[in-house]
PyMOL Python script that loads the backbone (N, CA, C, O; Angstrom):
from pymol import cmd

cmd.read_pdbstr("""\
ATOM      1  N   MET A   1      41.507  -2.422  54.801  1.00  0.00           N
ATOM      2  CA  MET A   1      39.900  -3.415  55.533  1.00  0.00           C
ATOM      3  C   MET A   1      39.989  -4.726  55.849  1.00  0.00           C
ATOM      4  O   MET A   1      40.524  -5.592  55.156  1.00  0.00           O
ATOM      5  N   THR A   2      39.296  -4.916  57.229  1.00  0.00           N
ATOM      6  CA  THR A   2      39.106  -6.185  57.776  1.00  0.00           C
ATOM      7  C   THR A   2      37.902  -6.482  57.313  1.00  0.00           C
ATOM      8  O   THR A   2      36.902  -5.765  57.356  1.00  0.00           O
ATOM      9  N   ARG A   3      38.024  -7.713  56.800  1.00  0.00           N
ATOM     10  CA  ARG A   3      36.845  -8.938  56.429  1.00  0.00           C
ATOM     11  C   ARG A   3      36.226  -8.241  57.813  1.00  0.00           C
ATOM     12  O   ARG A   3      37.146  -7.432  57.931  1.00  0.00           O
ATOM     13  N   LYS A   4      35.496  -7.991  58.771  1.00  0.00           N
ATOM     14  CA  LYS A   4      34.738  -7.533  60.098  1.00  0.00           C
ATOM     15  C   LYS A   4      34.202  -5.639  59.303  1.00  0.00           C
ATOM     16  O   LYS A   4      33.238  -4.886  59.442  1.00  0.00           O
ATOM     17  N   ASP A   5      35.105  -5.624  58.748  1.00  0.00           N
ATOM     18  CA  ASP A   5      34.177  -4.074  58.047  1.00  0.00           C
ATOM     19  C   ASP A   5      34.199  -4.426  56.360  1.00  0.00           C
ATOM     20  O   ASP A   5      33.618  -3.602  55.654  1.00  0.00           O
ATOM     21  N   PHE A   6      34.676  -5.308  55.850  1.00  0.00           N
ATOM     22  CA  PHE A   6      34.294  -5.172  54.750  1.00  0.00           C
ATOM     23  C   PHE A   6      32.851  -6.539  54.537  1.00  0.00           C
ATOM     24  O   PHE A   6      32.395  -6.791  53.421  1.00  0.00           O
ATOM     25  N   LEU A   7      32.316  -7.294  55.911  1.00  0.00           N
ATOM     26  CA  LEU A   7      31.459  -7.807  56.160  1.00  0.00           C
ATOM     27  C   LEU A   7      29.924  -6.428  56.502  1.00  0.00           C
ATOM     28  O   LEU A   7      29.035  -6.463  55.650  1.00  0.00           O
ATOM     29  N   LYS A   8      29.778  -5.570  57.451  1.00  0.00           N
ATOM     30  CA  LYS A   8      29.866  -4.437  57.789  1.00  0.00           C
ATOM     31  C   LYS A   8      29.661  -3.413  56.851  1.00  0.00           C
ATOM     32  O   LYS A   8      28.952  -2.555  57.377  1.00  0.00           O
ATOM     33  N   PHE A   9      30.085  -2.996  55.233  1.00  0.00           N
ATOM     34  CA  PHE A   9      30.696  -1.881  54.571  1.00  0.00           C
ATOM     35  C   PHE A   9      29.144  -3.589  52.884  1.00  0.00           C
ATOM     36  O   PHE A   9      28.393  -3.606  51.909  1.00  0.00           O
ATOM     37  N   LEU A  10      29.733  -4.319  53.792  1.00  0.00           N
ATOM     38  CA  LEU A  10      28.833  -5.413  52.395  1.00  0.00           C
ATOM     39  C   LEU A  10      26.837  -5.375  52.494  1.00  0.00           C
ATOM     40  O   LEU A  10      25.913  -4.976  51.785  1.00  0.00           O
ATOM     41  N   ALA A  11      27.050  -6.206  54.119  1.00  0.00           N
ATOM     42  CA  ALA A  11      25.310  -5.396  54.940  1.00  0.00           C
ATOM     43  C   ALA A  11      25.093  -4.717  54.632  1.00  0.00           C
ATOM     44  O   ALA A  11      24.182  -4.856  53.816  1.00  0.00           O
ATOM     45  N   PHE A  12      25.657  -2.994  54.878  1.00  0.00           N
ATOM     46  CA  PHE A  12      25.305  -1.498  54.513  1.00  0.00           C
ATOM     47  C   PHE A  12      24.821  -1.111  53.689  1.00  0.00           C
ATOM     48  O   PHE A  12      23.939  -0.264  53.823  1.00  0.00           O
ATOM     49  N   PHE A  13      25.232  -1.611  52.413  1.00  0.00           N
ATOM     50  CA  PHE A  13      24.992  -1.636  51.230  1.00  0.00           C
ATOM     51  C   PHE A  13      23.750  -2.884  50.678  1.00  0.00           C
ATOM     52  O   PHE A  13      23.088  -2.720  49.653  1.00  0.00           O
ATOM     53  N   SER A  14      23.696  -3.392  51.055  1.00  0.00           N
ATOM     54  CA  SER A  14      23.074  -4.032  50.637  1.00  0.00           C
ATOM     55  C   SER A  14      21.463  -3.783  50.846  1.00  0.00           C
ATOM     56  O   SER A  14      20.637  -3.363  50.036  1.00  0.00           O
ATOM     57  N   ILE A  15      21.340  -4.099  51.912  1.00  0.00           N
ATOM     58  CA  ILE A  15      19.974  -3.222  53.103  1.00  0.00           C
ATOM     59  C   ILE A  15      20.088  -1.764  52.054  1.00  0.00           C
ATOM     60  O   ILE A  15      19.091  -1.665  51.339  1.00  0.00           O
ATOM     61  N   SER A  16      21.347  -0.394  51.807  1.00  0.00           N
ATOM     62  CA  SER A  16      20.187   0.749  51.239  1.00  0.00           C
ATOM     63  C   SER A  16      20.275   0.250  49.921  1.00  0.00           C
ATOM     64  O   SER A  16      20.360   1.140  49.074  1.00  0.00           O
ATOM     65  N   LEU A  17      20.278  -0.646  49.593  1.00  0.00           N
ATOM     66  CA  LEU A  17      20.185  -0.654  47.647  1.00  0.00           C
ATOM     67  C   LEU A  17      19.155  -1.295  47.636  1.00  0.00           C
ATOM     68  O   LEU A  17      18.521  -0.996  46.624  1.00  0.00           O
ATOM     69  N   VAL A  18      18.380  -2.412  48.548  1.00  0.00           N
ATOM     70  CA  VAL A  18      17.628  -3.041  48.140  1.00  0.00           C
ATOM     71  C   VAL A  18      16.111  -2.260  48.669  1.00  0.00           C
ATOM     72  O   VAL A  18      14.960  -2.488  48.299  1.00  0.00           O
ATOM     73  N   SER A  19      16.761  -1.027  49.917  1.00  0.00           N
ATOM     74  CA  SER A  19      15.022  -0.492  51.036  1.00  0.00           C
ATOM     75  C   SER A  19      15.417   0.970  50.153  1.00  0.00           C
ATOM     76  O   SER A  19      14.677   1.776  50.716  1.00  0.00           O
ATOM     77  N   GLY A  20      16.324   1.907  48.871  1.00  0.00           N
ATOM     78  CA  GLY A  20      16.290   2.834  48.203  1.00  0.00           C
ATOM     79  C   GLY A  20      15.309   1.500  47.031  1.00  0.00           C
ATOM     80  O   GLY A  20      14.101   1.582  47.258  1.00  0.00           O
ATOM     81  N   ASN A  21      15.518   0.834  46.360  1.00  0.00           N
ATOM     82  CA  ASN A  21      14.730   0.253  45.277  1.00  0.00           C
ATOM     83  C   ASN A  21      13.549   0.158  45.872  1.00  0.00           C
ATOM     84  O   ASN A  21      12.663   0.421  45.058  1.00  0.00           O
ATOM     85  N   PHE A  22      12.963  -0.206  47.361  1.00  0.00           N
ATOM     86  CA  PHE A  22      11.575  -0.107  47.324  1.00  0.00           C
ATOM     87  C   PHE A  22      11.166   1.496  47.032  1.00  0.00           C
ATOM     88  O   PHE A  22      11.073   2.017  45.921  1.00  0.00           O
ATOM     89  N   LEU A  23      10.983   2.034  48.132  1.00  0.00           N
ATOM     90  CA  LEU A  23      11.229   3.721  47.400  1.00  0.00           C
ATOM     91  C   LEU A  23      11.375   3.708  46.344  1.00  0.00           C
ATOM     92  O   LEU A  23      10.763   4.763  46.177  1.00  0.00           O
ATOM     93  N   ASN A  24      11.632   3.468  45.470  1.00  0.00           N
ATOM     94  CA  ASN A  24      11.311   4.022  43.835  1.00  0.00           C
ATOM     95  C   ASN A  24      10.217   3.267  43.958  1.00  0.00           C
ATOM     96  O   ASN A  24       9.283   3.617  44.680  1.00  0.00           O
ATOM     97  N   THR A  25      10.217   2.274  43.344  1.00  0.00           N
ATOM     98  CA  THR A  25       8.631   1.668  42.916  1.00  0.00           C
ATOM     99  C   THR A  25       8.127   1.660  43.702  1.00  0.00           C
ATOM    100  O   THR A  25       7.274   0.852  43.333  1.00  0.00           O
ATOM    101  N   TYR A  26       7.739   2.013  45.080  1.00  0.00           N
ATOM    102  CA  TYR A  26       6.452   2.371  45.913  1.00  0.00           C
ATOM    103  C   TYR A  26       6.183   3.683  45.693  1.00  0.00           C
ATOM    104  O   TYR A  26       4.957   3.790  45.652  1.00  0.00           O
ATOM    105  N   PHE A  27       6.843   5.011  45.488  1.00  0.00           N
ATOM    106  CA  PHE A  27       6.863   5.984  45.455  1.00  0.00           C
ATOM    107  C   PHE A  27       6.902   6.273  43.808  1.00  0.00           C
ATOM    108  O   PHE A  27       5.773   6.299  43.319  1.00  0.00           O
ATOM    109  N   GLY A  28       7.862   6.468  42.980  1.00  0.00           N
ATOM    110  CA  GLY A  28       8.511   6.516  42.324  1.00  0.00           C
ATOM    111  C   GLY A  28       7.525   6.416  40.614  1.00  0.00           C
ATOM    112  O   GLY A  28       7.565   7.205  39.669  1.00  0.00           O
ATOM    113  N   ASP A  29       7.205   5.902  40.678  1.00  0.00           N
ATOM    114  CA  ASP A  29       6.702   6.090  39.351  1.00  0.00           C
ATOM    115  C   ASP A  29       5.375   6.246  38.835  1.00  0.00           C
ATOM    116  O   ASP A  29       5.082   5.421  37.970  1.00  0.00           O
ATOM    117  N   ASP A  30       4.430   7.145  39.156  1.00  0.00           N
ATOM    118  CA  ASP A  30       3.241   8.083  39.064  1.00  0.00           C
ATOM    119  C   ASP A  30       4.133   9.043  38.395  1.00  0.00           C
ATOM    120  O   ASP A  30       4.898   9.921  38.794  1.00  0.00           O
ATOM    121  N   LEU A  31       3.673   8.444  36.885  1.00  0.00           N
ATOM    122  CA  LEU A  31       3.416   9.544  35.282  1.00  0.00           C
ATOM    123  C   LEU A  31       2.688  10.508  34.836  1.00  0.00           C
ATOM    124  O   LEU A  31       2.432  10.608  33.636  1.00  0.00           O
ATOM    125  N   THR A  32       2.272  11.312  35.695  1.00  0.00           N
ATOM    126  CA  THR A  32       1.509  12.046  35.368  1.00  0.00           C
ATOM    127  C   THR A  32       1.648  13.847  36.218  1.00  0.00           C
ATOM    128  O   THR A  32       1.147  14.971  36.241  1.00  0.00           O
ATOM    129  N   LYS A  33       3.276  12.531  37.095  1.00  0.00           N
ATOM    130  CA  LYS A  33       4.432  13.601  38.022  1.00  0.00           C
ATOM    131  C   LYS A  33       5.382  14.443  36.727  1.00  0.00           C
ATOM    132  O   LYS A  33       5.837  15.587  36.734  1.00  0.00           O
ATOM    133  N   GLU A  34       5.470  13.180  35.471  1.00  0.00           N
ATOM    134  CA  GLU A  34       6.304  13.806  34.509  1.00  0.00           C
ATOM    135  C   GLU A  34       5.704  14.263  33.369  1.00  0.00           C
ATOM    136  O   GLU A  34       6.274  14.014  32.307  1.00  0.00           O
ATOM    137  N   ILE A  35       4.440  15.020  33.352  1.00  0.00           N
ATOM    138  CA  ILE A  35       3.838  15.479  32.599  1.00  0.00           C
ATOM    139  C   ILE A  35       3.574  16.968  32.988  1.00  0.00           C
ATOM    140  O   ILE A  35       3.066  17.257  34.071  1.00  0.00           O
ATOM    141  N   ASP A  36       3.895  17.792  32.169  1.00  0.00           N
ATOM    142  CA  ASP A  36       3.764  18.974  33.258  1.00  0.00           C
ATOM    143  C   ASP A  36       2.172  20.090  33.029  1.00  0.00           C
ATOM    144  O   ASP A  36       1.205  19.601  32.446  1.00  0.00           O
ATOM    145  N   PHE A  37       2.121  21.439  33.520  1.00  0.00           N
ATOM    146  CA  PHE A  37       0.095  21.380  33.418  1.00  0.00           C
ATOM    147  C   PHE A  37       0.325  21.855  32.425  1.00  0.00           C
ATOM    148  O   PHE A  37      -0.625  21.249  31.931  1.00  0.00           O
ATOM    149  N   LYS A  38       0.811  22.547  31.385  1.00  0.00           N
ATOM    150  CA  LYS A  38       0.508  22.373  29.460  1.00  0.00           C
ATOM    151  C   LYS A  38       0.771  21.397  28.787  1.00  0.00           C
ATOM    152  O   LYS A  38       0.262  21.684  27.704  1.00  0.00           O
ATOM    153  N   LEU A  39       1.340  20.181  28.663  1.00  0.00           N
ATOM    154  CA  LEU A  39       0.606  19.361  28.519  1.00  0.00           C
ATOM    155  C   LEU A  39       0.061  18.314  29.155  1.00  0.00           C
ATOM    156  O   LEU A  39       0.033  17.130  28.818  1.00  0.00           O
ATOM    157  N   ARG A  40      -0.417  18.907  30.203  1.00  0.00           N
ATOM    158  CA  ARG A  40      -1.578  17.802  30.176  1.00  0.00           C
ATOM    159  C   ARG A  40      -2.810  18.557  30.140  1.00  0.00           C
ATOM    160  O   ARG A  40      -3.794  17.818  30.184  1.00  0.00           O
ATOM    161  N   LYS A  41      -3.150  20.143  30.056  1.00  0.00           N
ATOM    162  CA  LYS A  41      -4.305  20.103  29.848  1.00  0.00           C
ATOM    163  C   LYS A  41      -3.981  20.281  27.781  1.00  0.00           C
ATOM    164  O   LYS A  41      -4.841  21.045  27.342  1.00  0.00           O
ATOM    165  N   LYS A  42      -3.326  19.933  26.995  1.00  0.00           N
ATOM    166  CA  LYS A  42      -3.108  19.976  25.925  1.00  0.00           C
ATOM    167  C   LYS A  42      -3.590  18.450  25.693  1.00  0.00           C
ATOM    168  O   LYS A  42      -3.937  18.031  24.589  1.00  0.00           O
ATOM    169  N   ILE A  43      -3.572  17.836  26.627  1.00  0.00           N
ATOM    170  CA  ILE A  43      -3.850  16.417  26.217  1.00  0.00           C
ATOM    171  C   ILE A  43      -5.426  15.371  26.588  1.00  0.00           C
ATOM    172  O   ILE A  43      -6.002  14.405  26.087  1.00  0.00           O
ATOM    173  N   ILE A  44      -5.590  16.255  27.708  1.00  0.00           N
ATOM    174  CA  ILE A  44      -6.736  16.709  28.009  1.00  0.00           C
ATOM    175  C   ILE A  44      -8.283  17.294  26.837  1.00  0.00           C
ATOM    176  O   ILE A  44      -9.460  16.945  26.751  1.00  0.00           O
ATOM    177  N   THR A  45      -7.326  18.411  26.059  1.00  0.00           N
ATOM    178  CA  THR A  45      -8.539  18.995  25.584  1.00  0.00           C
ATOM    179  C   THR A  45      -8.373  17.718  23.992  1.00  0.00           C
ATOM    180  O   THR A  45      -9.430  17.779  23.364  1.00  0.00           O
ATOM    181  N   PHE A  46      -7.587  16.931  23.472  1.00  0.00           N
ATOM    182  CA  PHE A  46      -7.299  16.469  22.530  1.00  0.00           C
ATOM    183  C   PHE A  46      -7.791  15.594  22.382  1.00  0.00           C
ATOM    184  O   PHE A  46      -8.133  15.104  21.306  1.00  0.00           O
ATOM    185  N   ASN A  47      -7.997  15.049  23.806  1.00  0.00           N
ATOM    186  CA  ASN A  47      -8.901  13.536  24.001  1.00  0.00           C
ATOM    187  C   ASN A  47     -10.109  13.740  24.255  1.00  0.00           C
ATOM    188  O   ASN A  47     -10.867  12.997  23.632  1.00  0.00           O
ATOM    189  N   SER A  48     -10.745  14.711  25.165  1.00  0.00           N
ATOM    190  CA  SER A  48     -12.220  15.516  25.315  1.00  0.00           C
ATOM    191  C   SER A  48     -13.379  15.471  23.943  1.00  0.00           C
ATOM    192  O   SER A  48     -14.600  15.366  23.828  1.00  0.00           O
ATOM    193  N   SER A  49     -11.982  15.644  22.852  1.00  0.00           N
ATOM    194  CA  SER A  49     -13.106  15.790  21.830  1.00  0.00           C
ATOM    195  C   SER A  49     -13.331  14.097  21.044  1.00  0.00           C
ATOM    196  O   SER A  49     -13.717  14.010  19.878  1.00  0.00           O
ATOM    197  N   ARG A  50     -13.113  13.230  21.642  1.00  0.00           N
ATOM    198  CA  ARG A  50     -13.010  12.412  21.297  1.00  0.00           C
ATOM    199  C   ARG A  50     -12.971  10.551  22.488  1.00  0.00           C
ATOM    200  O   ARG A  50     -12.172   9.623  22.609  1.00  0.00           O
ATOM    201  N   LYS A  51     -13.965  10.811  22.921  1.00  0.00           N
ATOM    202  CA  LYS A  51     -14.237  10.330  24.087  1.00  0.00           C
ATOM    203  C   LYS A  51     -15.297   8.687  23.468  1.00  0.00           C
ATOM    204  O   LYS A  51     -15.042   7.484  23.402  1.00  0.00           O
ATOM    205  N   TYR A  52     -15.962   9.169  23.282  1.00  0.00           N
ATOM    206  CA  TYR A  52     -16.502   8.660  22.416  1.00  0.00           C
ATOM    207  C   TYR A  52     -15.464   7.045  21.682  1.00  0.00           C
ATOM    208  O   TYR A  52     -15.324   5.830  21.818  1.00  0.00           O
ATOM    209  N   LEU A  53     -15.127   7.902  21.118  1.00  0.00           N
ATOM    210  CA  LEU A  53     -13.702   7.155  19.868  1.00  0.00           C
ATOM    211  C   LEU A  53     -12.992   5.903  20.948  1.00  0.00           C
ATOM    212  O   LEU A  53     -13.058   4.675  20.905  1.00  0.00           O
ATOM    213  N   LEU A  54     -12.200   6.997  22.046  1.00  0.00           N
ATOM    214  CA  LEU A  54     -11.450   5.988  22.914  1.00  0.00           C
ATOM    215  C   LEU A  54     -12.011   4.893  23.557  1.00  0.00           C
ATOM    216  O   LEU A  54     -11.532   3.789  23.298  1.00  0.00           O
ATOM    217  N   LYS A  55     -12.909   4.975  24.326  1.00  0.00           N
ATOM    218  CA  LYS A  55     -13.503   4.058  25.093  1.00  0.00           C
ATOM    219  C   LYS A  55     -14.436   3.070  24.140  1.00  0.00           C
ATOM    220  O   LYS A  55     -15.298   2.424  24.736  1.00  0.00           O
ATOM    221  N   HIS A  56     -14.309   2.880  22.461  1.00  0.00           N
ATOM    222  CA  HIS A  56     -15.282   1.302  21.778  1.00  0.00           C
ATOM    223  C   HIS A  56     -13.642   1.130  20.828  1.00  0.00           C
ATOM    224  O   HIS A  56     -13.135   0.075  20.447  1.00  0.00           O
ATOM    225  N   SER A  57     -13.243   2.187  20.692  1.00  0.00           N
ATOM    226  CA  SER A  57     -11.703   1.645  19.794  1.00  0.00           C
ATOM    227  C   SER A  57     -10.599   2.150  19.950  1.00  0.00           C
ATOM    228  O   SER A  57      -9.860   2.465  19.017  1.00  0.00           O
ATOM    229  N   LEU A  58     -10.375   2.277  20.999  1.00  0.00           N
ATOM    230  CA  LEU A  58      -8.369   2.438  21.513  1.00  0.00           C
ATOM    231  C   LEU A  58      -7.251   2.260  21.104  1.00  0.00           C
ATOM    232  O   LEU A  58      -6.282   3.019  21.113  1.00  0.00           O
ATOM    233  N   ASN A  59      -7.423   0.692  20.532  1.00  0.00           N
ATOM    234  CA  ASN A  59      -6.692   0.367  19.427  1.00  0.00           C
ATOM    235  C   ASN A  59      -6.239   1.307  18.287  1.00  0.00           C
ATOM    236  O   ASN A  59      -5.274   1.976  17.918  1.00  0.00           O
ATOM    237  N   GLY A  60      -7.378   0.999  17.981  1.00  0.00           N
ATOM    238  CA  GLY A  60      -7.249   2.535  16.604  1.00  0.00           C
ATOM    239  C   GLY A  60      -6.575   3.768  17.037  1.00  0.00           C
ATOM    240  O   GLY A  60      -5.404   4.142  16.975  1.00  0.00           O
ATOM    241  N   GLU A  61      -7.667   4.294  17.497  1.00  0.00           N
ATOM    242  CA  GLU A  61      -6.976   5.729  18.721  1.00  0.00           C
ATOM    243  C   GLU A  61      -5.183   5.430  18.899  1.00  0.00           C
ATOM    244  O   GLU A  61      -4.392   6.362  18.757  1.00  0.00           O
ATOM    245  N   ILE A  62      -4.877   4.496  19.112  1.00  0.00           N
ATOM    246  CA  ILE A  62      -3.215   4.308  19.980  1.00  0.00           C
ATOM    247  C   ILE A  62      -2.422   4.947  18.030  1.00  0.00           C
ATOM    248  O   ILE A  62      -1.858   5.996  17.722  1.00  0.00           O
ATOM    249  N   PHE A  63      -2.896   3.319  16.932  1.00  0.00           N
ATOM    250  CA  PHE A  63      -2.923   3.846  16.099  1.00  0.00           C
ATOM    251  C   PHE A  63      -2.754   4.466  15.222  1.00  0.00           C
ATOM    252  O   PHE A  63      -2.062   4.309  14.217  1.00  0.00           O
ATOM    253  N   LYS A  64      -3.948   5.902  15.846  1.00  0.00           N
ATOM    254  CA  LYS A  64      -3.528   6.895  14.420  1.00  0.00           C
ATOM    255  C   LYS A  64      -2.798   8.820  15.648  1.00  0.00           C
ATOM    256  O   LYS A  64      -2.547  10.025  15.669  1.00  0.00           O
ATOM    257  N   ASP A  65      -2.868   7.605  16.300  1.00  0.00           N
ATOM    258  CA  ASP A  65      -1.498   8.988  17.409  1.00  0.00           C
ATOM    259  C   ASP A  65      -0.293   8.903  16.897  1.00  0.00           C
ATOM    260  O   ASP A  65       0.400   9.913  16.772  1.00  0.00           O
ATOM    261  N   HIS A  66       0.285   7.244  16.394  1.00  0.00           N
ATOM    262  CA  HIS A  66       1.705   7.320  16.327  1.00  0.00           C
ATOM    263  C   HIS A  66       1.568   8.069  15.184  1.00  0.00           C
ATOM    264  O   HIS A  66       2.188   9.125  15.059  1.00  0.00           O
ATOM    265  N   ASN A  67       0.731   7.592  14.221  1.00  0.00           N
ATOM    266  CA  ASN A  67       1.157   8.044  13.209  1.00  0.00           C
ATOM    267  C   ASN A  67       0.689   9.451  12.685  1.00  0.00           C
ATOM    268  O   ASN A  67       1.067   9.992  11.646  1.00  0.00           O
ATOM    269  N   SER A  68      -0.227   9.948  13.627  1.00  0.00           N
ATOM    270  CA  SER A  68       0.017  12.002  13.373  1.00  0.00           C
ATOM    271  C   SER A  68       0.571  12.433  15.264  1.00  0.00           C
ATOM    272  O   SER A  68       0.063  13.153  16.123  1.00  0.00           O
ATOM    273  N   ASN A  69       2.158  11.324  15.228  1.00  0.00           N
ATOM    274  CA  ASN A  69       3.145  11.523  16.164  1.00  0.00           C
ATOM    275  C   ASN A  69       2.321  12.387  17.266  1.00  0.00           C
ATOM    276  O   ASN A  69       2.640  13.484  17.724  1.00  0.00           O
ATOM    277  N   LYS A  70       1.188  11.611  17.568  1.00  0.00           N
ATOM    278  CA  LYS A  70       0.424  12.597  19.307  1.00  0.00           C
ATOM    279  C   LYS A  70       1.076  11.650  19.841  1.00  0.00           C
ATOM    280  O   LYS A  70       0.622  10.511  19.736  1.00  0.00           O
ATOM    281  N   THR A  71       2.179  11.858  20.475  1.00  0.00           N
ATOM    282  CA  THR A  71       3.129  10.711  21.352  1.00  0.00           C
ATOM    283  C   THR A  71       3.535  11.351  22.081  1.00  0.00           C
ATOM    284  O   THR A  71       3.284  12.506  21.735  1.00  0.00           O
ATOM    285  N   ILE A  72       4.344  11.317  23.444  1.00  0.00           N
ATOM    286  CA  ILE A  72       5.030  11.852  24.378  1.00  0.00           C
ATOM    287  C   ILE A  72       5.935  10.830  24.913  1.00  0.00           C
ATOM    288  O   ILE A  72       5.448   9.701  24.860  1.00  0.00           O
ATOM    289  N   TRP A  73       7.375  10.915  25.525  1.00  0.00           N
ATOM    290  CA  TRP A  73       8.195   9.951  25.930  1.00  0.00           C
ATOM    291  C   TRP A  73       8.841  10.094  27.474  1.00  0.00           C
ATOM    292  O   TRP A  73      10.005  10.371  27.765  1.00  0.00           O
ATOM    293  N   ILE A  74       7.815   9.843  28.284  1.00  0.00           N
ATOM    294  CA  ILE A  74       8.207   9.674  29.764  1.00  0.00           C
ATOM    295  C   ILE A  74       9.096   8.459  29.541  1.00  0.00           C
ATOM    296  O   ILE A  74       9.042   7.623  28.639  1.00  0.00           O
ATOM    297  N   LYS A  75       9.939   8.559  30.588  1.00  0.00           N
ATOM    298  CA  LYS A  75      11.522   8.278  31.745  1.00  0.00           C
ATOM    299  C   LYS A  75      11.844   7.354  30.232  1.00  0.00           C
ATOM    300  O   LYS A  75      12.545   8.142  29.598  1.00  0.00           O
ATOM    301  N   ARG A  76      11.681   6.146  29.405  1.00  0.00           N
ATOM    302  CA  ARG A  76      12.438   5.478  28.918  1.00  0.00           C
ATOM    303  C   ARG A  76      10.966   4.451  27.971  1.00  0.00           C
ATOM    304  O   ARG A  76      10.912   3.306  27.525  1.00  0.00           O
ATOM    305  N   ASP A  77      10.201   5.352  28.012  1.00  0.00           N
ATOM    306  CA  ASP A  77       8.757   4.228  27.474  1.00  0.00           C
ATOM    307  C   ASP A  77       7.868   6.051  26.312  1.00  0.00           C
ATOM    308  O   ASP A  77       7.839   7.280  26.255  1.00  0.00           O
ATOM    309  N   LEU A  78       7.434   4.941  25.778  1.00  0.00           N
ATOM    310  CA  LEU A  78       6.214   5.924  24.420  1.00  0.00           C
ATOM    311  C   LEU A  78       5.542   6.028  24.794  1.00  0.00           C
ATOM    312  O   LEU A  78       5.537   5.367  25.832  1.00  0.00           O
ATOM    313  N   TYR A  79       4.136   6.897  24.555  1.00  0.00           N
ATOM    314  CA  TYR A  79       2.639   6.904  25.363  1.00  0.00           C
ATOM    315  C   TYR A  79       2.393   7.892  24.798  1.00  0.00           C
ATOM    316  O   TYR A  79       3.035   8.916  24.564  1.00  0.00           O
ATOM    317  N   THR A  80       1.027   7.421  24.485  1.00  0.00           N
ATOM    318  CA  THR A  80       0.518   7.928  23.411  1.00  0.00           C
ATOM    319  C   THR A  80      -0.684   8.477  23.703  1.00  0.00           C
ATOM    320  O   THR A  80      -1.441   7.732  24.325  1.00  0.00           O
ATOM    321  N   TYR A  81      -1.151   9.734  23.394  1.00  0.00           N
ATOM    322  CA  TYR A  81      -1.796  10.432  23.739  1.00  0.00           C
ATOM    323  C   TYR A  81      -3.811   9.141  23.966  1.00  0.00           C
ATOM    324  O   TYR A  81      -4.842   8.763  24.521  1.00  0.00           O
ATOM    325  N   ALA A  82      -3.187   9.168  23.320  1.00  0.00           N
ATOM    326  CA  ALA A  82      -4.865   8.011  23.620  1.00  0.00           C
ATOM    327  C   ALA A  82      -4.087   6.942  25.120  1.00  0.00           C
ATOM    328  O   ALA A  82      -4.523   6.944  26.271  1.00  0.00           O
ATOM    329  N   GLU A  83      -3.438   6.507  24.842  1.00  0.00           N
ATOM    330  CA  GLU A  83      -3.041   6.005  26.403  1.00  0.00           C
ATOM    331  C   GLU A  83      -2.622   6.591  27.728  1.00  0.00           C
ATOM    332  O   GLU A  83      -1.823   6.045  28.490  1.00  0.00           O
ATOM    333  N   LEU A  84      -3.121   7.550  27.908  1.00  0.00           N
ATOM    334  CA  LEU A  84      -2.775   8.028  28.620  1.00  0.00           C
ATOM    335  C   LEU A  84      -4.510   8.655  29.460  1.00  0.00           C
ATOM    336  O   LEU A  84      -4.918   8.917  30.592  1.00  0.00           O
ATOM    337  N   HIS A  85      -4.910   8.646  28.396  1.00  0.00           N
ATOM    338  CA  HIS A  85      -6.811   9.116  28.464  1.00  0.00           C
ATOM    339  C   HIS A  85      -6.903   9.088  29.669  1.00  0.00           C
ATOM    340  O   HIS A  85      -6.933  10.090  30.383  1.00  0.00           O
ATOM    341  N   ASN A  86      -6.973   7.643  30.145  1.00  0.00           N
ATOM    342  CA  ASN A  86      -7.317   7.709  31.597  1.00  0.00           C
ATOM    343  C   ASN A  86      -6.560   8.301  32.521  1.00  0.00           C
ATOM    344  O   ASN A  86      -7.030   8.570  33.626  1.00  0.00           O
ATOM    345  N   LEU A  87      -5.286   8.582  32.186  1.00  0.00           N
ATOM    346  CA  LEU A  87      -4.636   9.093  33.472  1.00  0.00           C
ATOM    347  C   LEU A  87      -5.222  10.220  34.197  1.00  0.00           C
ATOM    348  O   LEU A  87      -5.675  10.443  35.319  1.00  0.00           O
ATOM    349  N   LEU A  88      -4.950  11.084  32.659  1.00  0.00           N
ATOM    350  CA  LEU A  88      -5.236  11.943  32.637  1.00  0.00           C
ATOM    351  C   LEU A  88      -6.320  12.571  32.867  1.00  0.00           C
ATOM    352  O   LEU A  88      -6.350  13.659  33.441  1.00  0.00           O
ATOM    353  N   SER A  89      -7.398  11.909  32.415  1.00  0.00           N
ATOM    354  CA  SER A  89      -9.366  12.248  32.884  1.00  0.00           C
ATOM    355  C   SER A  89      -9.909  12.638  34.509  1.00  0.00           C
ATOM    356  O   SER A  89     -10.639  13.511  34.977  1.00  0.00           O
ATOM    357  N   LYS A  90      -9.330  11.785  34.926  1.00  0.00           N
ATOM    358  CA  LYS A  90      -9.278  12.047  36.545  1.00  0.00           C
ATOM    359  C   LYS A  90      -9.337  12.930  36.387  1.00  0.00           C
ATOM    360  O   LYS A  90      -8.760  13.429  35.422  1.00  0.00           O
ATOM    361  N   ASP A  91     -10.354  13.928  37.571  1.00  0.00           N
ATOM    362  CA  ASP A  91      -9.888  15.368  37.607  1.00  0.00           C
ATOM    363  C   ASP A  91      -8.781  16.025  38.946  1.00  0.00           C
ATOM    364  O   ASP A  91      -8.635  17.247  38.918  1.00  0.00           O
ATOM    365  N   SER A  92      -7.931  15.142  40.227  1.00  0.00           N
ATOM    366  CA  SER A  92      -6.855  14.763  40.278  1.00  0.00           C
ATOM    367  C   SER A  92      -6.071  14.942  40.031  1.00  0.00           C
ATOM    368  O   SER A  92      -5.053  15.149  40.692  1.00  0.00           O
ATOM    369  N   PHE A  93      -6.342  14.924  38.430  1.00  0.00           N
ATOM    370  CA  PHE A  93      -4.676  14.980  38.166  1.00  0.00           C
ATOM    371  C   PHE A  93      -4.290  16.457  36.938  1.00  0.00           C
ATOM    372  O   PHE A  93      -3.477  16.942  36.150  1.00  0.00           O
ATOM    373  N   ILE A  94      -5.649  16.589  37.610  1.00  0.00           N
ATOM    374  CA  ILE A  94      -5.239  18.350  35.956  1.00  0.00           C
ATOM    375  C   ILE A  94      -4.725  19.837  36.939  1.00  0.00           C
ATOM    376  O   ILE A  94      -4.258  20.848  36.415  1.00  0.00           O
ATOM    377  N   ASN A  95      -4.942  19.661  38.414  1.00  0.00           N
ATOM    378  CA  ASN A  95      -4.554  20.455  39.260  1.00  0.00           C
ATOM    379  C   ASN A  95      -3.016  20.092  39.748  1.00  0.00           C
ATOM    380  O   ASN A  95      -2.458  20.785  40.599  1.00  0.00           O
TER     381      ASN A  95
END
""", "prot")
cmd.dss("prot")
cmd.show_as("cartoon", "prot")
cmd.util.cbc("prot")
cmd.orient("prot")
């Protein structure tokens, strides 16, 4: 491999790496895509019975969810049902 070919390869590789990373951060971090429909409905139903508590004492509800094992792994992060309340309560994510 000549120096010229190596530089072409290096330029192509670095451009593809940067553009791939940009596309992933721009389009890839929608958490609701990672949760299936049945689990979404279950979380919404569970959170609908405690809307007042989620609004006024979110930290306490997160703590209760950790203790009662109401958690879900999404990619590498652990989320409680209380933390997902704001994301899943919008009508656009139910369908």
